[in-house]
Structure formats: structure tokens, C-alpha cells
C-alpha positions in Angstrom: 139.5 57.1 14.2 139.3 56.6 17.8 137.9 53.7 20.2 135.0 56.0 21.1 134.4 56.6 17.3 134.3 53.0 16.9 131.9 52.5 19.9 129.3 55.0 18.6 129.3 53.7 14.9 128.7 50.4 16.3 125.7 51.8 18.2 124.4 53.5 15.1 125.0 50.6 12.9 122.7 48.6 15.3 119.9 51.2 15.6 120.0 50.9 11.5 119.2 47.1 11.4 117.5 46.6 14.7 113.8 45.8 14.8 110.9 47.1 12.2 107.1 47.7 12.0 106.5 44.2 10.8 104.7 41.6 13.0 105.7 38.8 10.4 109.6 39.7 11.0 109.0 40.1 14.8 107.4 36.1 14.3 110.1 34.9 12.1 112.9 36.3 14.1 111.3 34.8 17.3 111.3 31.4 15.8 114.5 31.6 14.1 116.6 32.4 17.5 115.0 29.9 19.5 117.4 27.0 19.9 114.7 24.2 19.7 113.9 25.4 16.2 117.3 23.8 14.9 116.8 20.8 16.6 116.3 19.1 13.2 119.3 20.4 12.0 121.5 18.8 14.7 119.6 15.2 14.1 120.3 15.4 10.7 124.0 16.2 10.9 124.2 13.1 13.6 122.7 11.2 10.9 125.0 12.2 8.3 127.8 11.4 10.8 126.4 7.8 11.6 125.7 7.0 8.0 129.2 7.9 6.7 131.5 6.7 9.3 132.0 2.6 9.9 132.4 2.3 13.6 131.0 4.0 16.7 134.2 4.9 18.0 134.6 7.4 14.8 131.0 8.8 15.3 131.6 9.4 19.0 135.0 11.2 18.0 132.8 13.8 15.8 130.4 13.9 18.2 132.8 14.5 21.0 134.1 17.5 18.7 131.1 19.1 17.8 130.3 19.2 21.7 134.1 20.8 22.0 133.0 23.4 19.9 130.1 24.6 21.8 132.2 24.3 25.3 135.2 26.3 23.8 132.9 28.8 22.0 129.7 29.3 23.9 131.0 28.6 27.5 134.6 30.8 27.1 132.1 33.5 25.9 129.5 33.2 28.9 131.7 32.0 31.8 134.6 34.2 31.3 134.2 37.0 28.5 130.9 38.4 28.9 131.7 38.9 33.0 135.0 40.5 32.2 134.3 42.6 29.4 130.8 43.3 31.2 129.6 45.5 28.0 126.0 45.9 28.2 123.6 44.4 25.7 122.1 47.4 23.4 118.7 46.5 25.4 120.3 47.4 28.7 123.0 50.3 27.3 121.9 53.4 29.5 122.8 55.7 26.3 120.9 54.0 23.5 118.8 51.1 25.5 115.6 53.1 25.0 116.0 53.5 21.5 116.2 49.7 20.9 113.2 48.1 19.3 112.4 44.7 21.0 110.1 42.1 20.5 107.4 41.0 23.1 109.6 42.3 25.9 112.9 40.2 25.3 116.4 42.1 26.5 118.2 39.1 27.0 121.0 39.4 30.1 123.0 42.2 31.1 126.3 41.8 29.0 126.4 40.9 25.3 130.1 40.9 24.2 130.6 38.6 22.4 127.5 36.9 20.6 127.2 33.2 22.0 124.8 32.5 19.2 127.3 33.9 16.7 130.2 31.8 17.9 128.4 28.9 18.6 126.7 28.6 15.3 129.8 29.6 13.2 131.9 27.2 15.3 129.7 24.2 14.4 129.1 25.6 10.6 133.0 25.6 10.0 133.9 22.5 11.9 131.3 20.3 9.4 131.9 22.1 6.5 135.8 21.3 6.8 134.9 17.7 8.0 132.7 17.1 5.0 134.1 19.2 2.5 131.2 19.8 0.6 130.8 23.4 -0.7 127.1 23.7 -0.9 126.7 22.5 2.5 129.3 24.9 3.5 127.4 27.8 2.2 124.0 26.6 3.7 125.5 26.1 7.3 127.3 29.4 7.0 124.0 31.2 5.9 122.6 29.2 9.1 125.0 30.6 11.3 124.5 34.3 9.6 120.9 34.1 9.8 121.1 33.5 13.6 123.2 36.6 13.6 120.8 38.7 11.8 118.3 37.8 14.6 120.7 39.0 17.6 120.7 42.3 16.3 117.2 42.6 14.8 116.1 41.7 18.6 118.7 44.3 19.8 120.5 42.0 22.2 123.8 42.3 20.4 125.8 45.1 18.4 127.5 44.1 15.3 130.7 44.4 17.0 130.0 41.5 19.3 128.4 39.5 16.3 131.7 40.0 14.3 133.9 39.1 17.6 131.5 36.0 18.2 132.2 34.8 14.5 136.2 35.1 14.5 136.4 33.5 17.6 133.4 30.7 16.3 135.9 30.5 13.2 138.9 30.1 15.2 137.4 27.5 17.5 135.8 25.5 14.4 138.9 25.2 12.8 141.0 24.6 15.8 138.8 21.5 16.6 138.7 20.3 13.1 142.5 20.4 13.0 142.4 18.3 16.3 140.2 15.8 14.8 142.3 15.6 11.8 145.5 15.0 13.6 144.2 12.5 16.2 141.6 10.5 14.0 142.3 11.9 10.7 139.7 11.8 7.5 138.1 9.2 5.7 140.7 8.2 2.7 139.0 7.9 -0.4 140.5 6.5 -3.5 140.6 8.7 -6.6 139.1 5.9 -8.7 136.2 6.0 -5.9 135.5 9.5 -6.1 132.2 10.7 -8.1 129.4 13.2 -7.7 127.9 10.8 -5.4 130.8 11.4 -2.6 132.4 14.6 -1.4 136.2 14.8 -1.3 136.2 13.6 2.2 134.1 10.5 1.5 130.6 11.4 2.4 127.8 10.4 0.6 126.0 13.7 -1.1 122.7 12.2 -0.7 123.4 12.2 3.1 124.4 15.7 2.6 121.3 16.6 0.9 119.3 15.4 3.8 120.9 18.2 5.7 120.6 20.8 3.7 116.8 19.7 2.9 116.4 19.9 6.8 117.7 23.4 6.9 115.2 24.5 4.0 112.1 22.8 5.7 113.0 24.6 9.1 113.0 27.8 7.1 109.6 27.2 5.6 108.6 26.2 9.1 109.4 29.5 10.7 107.7 31.5 7.7 104.6 29.3 8.5 105.1 30.4 12.3 105.5 33.8 11.5 102.3 34.0 9.4 100.7 32.0 12.2 102.0 35.0 14.6 100.4 37.5 12.1 96.7 36.2 11.7 95.9 34.3 14.6 
């Protein structure tokens, strides 16, 4: 299979998952892909970090690492990769642009390789999953990132290949930043006799982890209710 075949397959796969005739899904995706929708998640992550670290310095290190994830993931993408690669977004692609289903006229910027939504969200998901070491939290955070990836293809602003490369870069960044934090700051040391179902292996209280998971679930419910409003009002 040559490179042109890969590109053609990427385009056909996008058209297969892009858009629908459902006003409900249009409204759901519009809400889920909006950055402000996830502010409660970021607040809950900060709350979890604040509750489970015993001094301001440790909290600021973690907040700084989260910021570094976004800087290395999204900024490298937007400032370097997209202008250099200059791959058209599907919505601007001269070959298939008119075939792409769009929502409310949204087409995004000219270039889409690779997806900033994918790399940003996945870098955060990987970093906090490694930091907290709770399997259920990891599942929910990775799921949150993948939902964001799906919305970008549904809207027709990224090819699956853009998403895949974004996830790879986000995973590298999230893992690298966690290793940096682990090397210079270390993780919370929890004695074996102290570990119970009330704590994760990294020493985070599971009740605080549950807050983050609950916020994620309530945000999804909010998005569904907004989508219903979008249909019926």
C-alpha cells in the first residue's frame, strides 16, 4: 500500500464517521467540543490535587506540569506542525470539502494536522492517570479524550489520521512530563500498611478521585440535556 492509498483511506474513513442527520447529535457534539464545557473537570482535577498534597509547592509543581502538557502538546502543534505540514482540514480540502457534513457552518482553520484537541486532552489524561494511579480514573480520562476526538471527526475538521497522530504525540508528552515530575519531585510515598481501598497506590484518596469521575459523568449529562434543548427549542 503506497502513501496515496493511505491518504485516500483516511479520507474515506472520515466521510464514513462524519456528521449525521440527527439534530440531537449535532447539539451533543457542539457542546462536547466546546472548551468551556470541560471547565468543571479542570476544577475537579485541581481540587483533587489540592486535597491530596500537603504543601503549596507540590500543588504548584503539578499545576505547572499540567500547563507544560498543554504547552508541549497544543502549542507545538499549532505553532510548528500545522504551518509546516499544511495539510488541509477536511472542511477546506479541495477534493472532498464539499462532501463533508458540517454543523452550524463551523469549518475551523485552514490546516488540521494534527489534532490539538486530541493531543491536549490525551496528554492531560495520561499525565493524571500516571500521577494518581487509579484504574477507573484512567478509563474515564482516556474516554473523555476519545470523546473529544470523536467530536472533531463528526464535525469534519480532522481526519482520523490527524486524530491518531495527535493521540500519539499527546501520549508522548503526557508520559514525558510525568517522568519529569517523578524524577524531580517524586510521588507521594505510601506505606504498605497504610494502603487500603480508601487510597490509590500513589496515595490519593479514592473519594477525591470519585469527585473527578462524578464531575465527568454530570458534564456528559449536561451535554445530553443541552442537546435535547437544541432539538426541541
